[in-house]
C-alpha positions as CSV (number, residue, x, y, z in Angstrom):
1,X,-13.9,-9.3,-13.1
2,X,-17.5,-8.6,-11.3
3,X,-17.9,-5.6,-9.2
4,X,-17.4,-5.4,-5.1
5,X,-18.7,-4.5,-2.6
6,X,-16.8,-2.3,-0.1
7,X,-17.2,-2.1,3.4
8,X,-15.1,0.7,4.9
9,X,-14.6,1.0,8.8
10,X,-12.2,3.3,10.0
11,X,-11.3,3.3,14.2
12,X,-9.6,4.2,16.7
13,X,-5.8,2.6,16.5
14,X,-4.8,-0.5,15.2
15,X,-5.5,-2.9,17.9
16,X,-9.5,-1.9,17.4
17,X,-8.3,-2.1,13.8
18,X,-7.6,-5.8,13.8
19,X,-10.2,-7.0,16.4
20,X,-12.6,-5.3,14.0
21,X,-11.8,-7.1,10.9
22,X,-11.1,-10.3,12.7
23,X,-14.8,-10.3,13.8
24,X,-16.2,-9.1,10.6
25,X,-14.5,-11.2,8.1
26,X,-15.9,-14.3,10.4
27,X,-19.5,-13.1,10.0
28,X,-19.4,-12.3,6.9
29,X,-17.8,-14.0,3.6
30,X,-15.2,-11.4,2.8
31,X,-12.0,-10.7,2.2
32,X,-9.3,-8.0,3.6
33,X,-7.7,-5.5,1.0
34,X,-4.3,-3.6,3.0
35,X,-5.8,-1.3,6.2
36,X,-5.1,2.8,6.0
37,X,-4.0,5.4,8.7
38,X,-5.0,8.7,9.0
39,X,-2.5,10.8,11.6
40,X,-5.5,14.3,12.7
41,X,-4.1,17.4,13.1
42,X,-6.5,17.4,16.1
43,X,-4.5,13.7,16.6
44,X,-3.9,14.6,20.7
45,X,-7.8,15.3,21.0
46,X,-8.7,11.5,20.2
47,X,-9.3,8.8,21.7
48,X,-6.2,7.3,20.1
49,X,-3.8,9.4,18.1
50,X,-4.5,7.0,14.9
51,X,-7.5,6.1,13.1
52,X,-7.0,3.4,10.4
53,X,-9.8,2.2,7.6
54,X,-10.8,-1.1,7.4
55,X,-11.6,-2.4,4.1
56,X,-14.2,-5.5,3.2
57,X,-14.7,-6.8,0.4
58,X,-17.2,-9.7,-1.5
59,X,-21.0,-9.2,-1.8
60,X,-23.2,-6.7,-0.1
61,X,-25.1,-9.1,2.0
62,X,-21.3,-10.1,2.7
63,X,-20.4,-6.9,3.3
64,X,-22.9,-5.2,5.4
65,X,-22.6,-9.2,7.9
66,X,-18.9,-7.8,8.8
67,X,-19.4,-4.1,8.9
68,X,-22.3,-5.2,11.7
69,X,-19.7,-7.8,13.5
70,X,-16.9,-5.4,13.2
71,X,-18.8,-2.3,14.2
72,X,-20.0,-4.0,17.3
73,X,-16.5,-5.2,18.2
74,X,-15.1,-1.3,17.8
75,X,-18.0,-0.1,19.0
76,X,-16.9,-2.2,22.5
77,X,-13.3,-1.4,21.5
78,X,-11.5,2.7,21.4
79,X,-15.2,3.6,19.0
80,X,-15.9,3.7,15.5
81,X,-14.8,7.9,13.0
82,X,-17.3,6.7,11.3
83,X,-18.7,3.4,7.8
84,X,-20.1,3.3,5.0
85,X,-21.1,0.2,2.2
86,X,-20.1,1.4,-1.5
87,X,-22.2,-0.7,-3.4
88,X,-20.9,-1.2,-6.6
89,X,-17.8,0.9,-6.9
90,X,-16.5,3.0,-9.6
91,X,-13.0,2.3,-11.7
92,X,-11.7,5.6,-10.3
93,X,-12.7,4.9,-6.9
94,X,-11.2,2.0,-7.1
95,X,-7.9,3.1,-7.7
96,X,-7.9,4.6,-4.9
97,X,-8.8,2.2,-2.5
98,X,-4.8,0.4,-3.2
99,X,-4.2,3.4,-2.2
100,X,-2.6,2.8,1.5
101,X,-0.6,5.4,4.1
102,X,0.4,2.1,5.8
103,X,3.2,0.7,3.1
104,X,4.5,4.3,2.9
105,X,7.7,5.4,6.0
C-alpha cells in the first residue's frame, strides 16, 4: 500500500469541522478519515467547548490544497487550534490515526 500524506486540522466545534472538511474535500483530491474530538480541561474558556480534528488523506500536494481551503473556512467560522501535515506517517503513527473518541460513548 502506498503511504499517503495526512493533514490534521484541529478546530473549535463540530459545525466548523463539517464546513472546513467540505471545503477541503472540494479543493483537493483527498479523502476524509473519521473526525476526532477532545474536550480540554479549560473547555469553558474556549470559543466552543469542543475541539474537533479533521484528518485529510492523499498526495502531499492535494493535502496542502485541502488544508488551505479548510483553514480559510475555519478561520472565518470559530477558528483553528492547530494544523500540521505529515507527508509520510510511520506505521505506528498510522495506527494512532485510526483512533477516535467520536466512536466512544
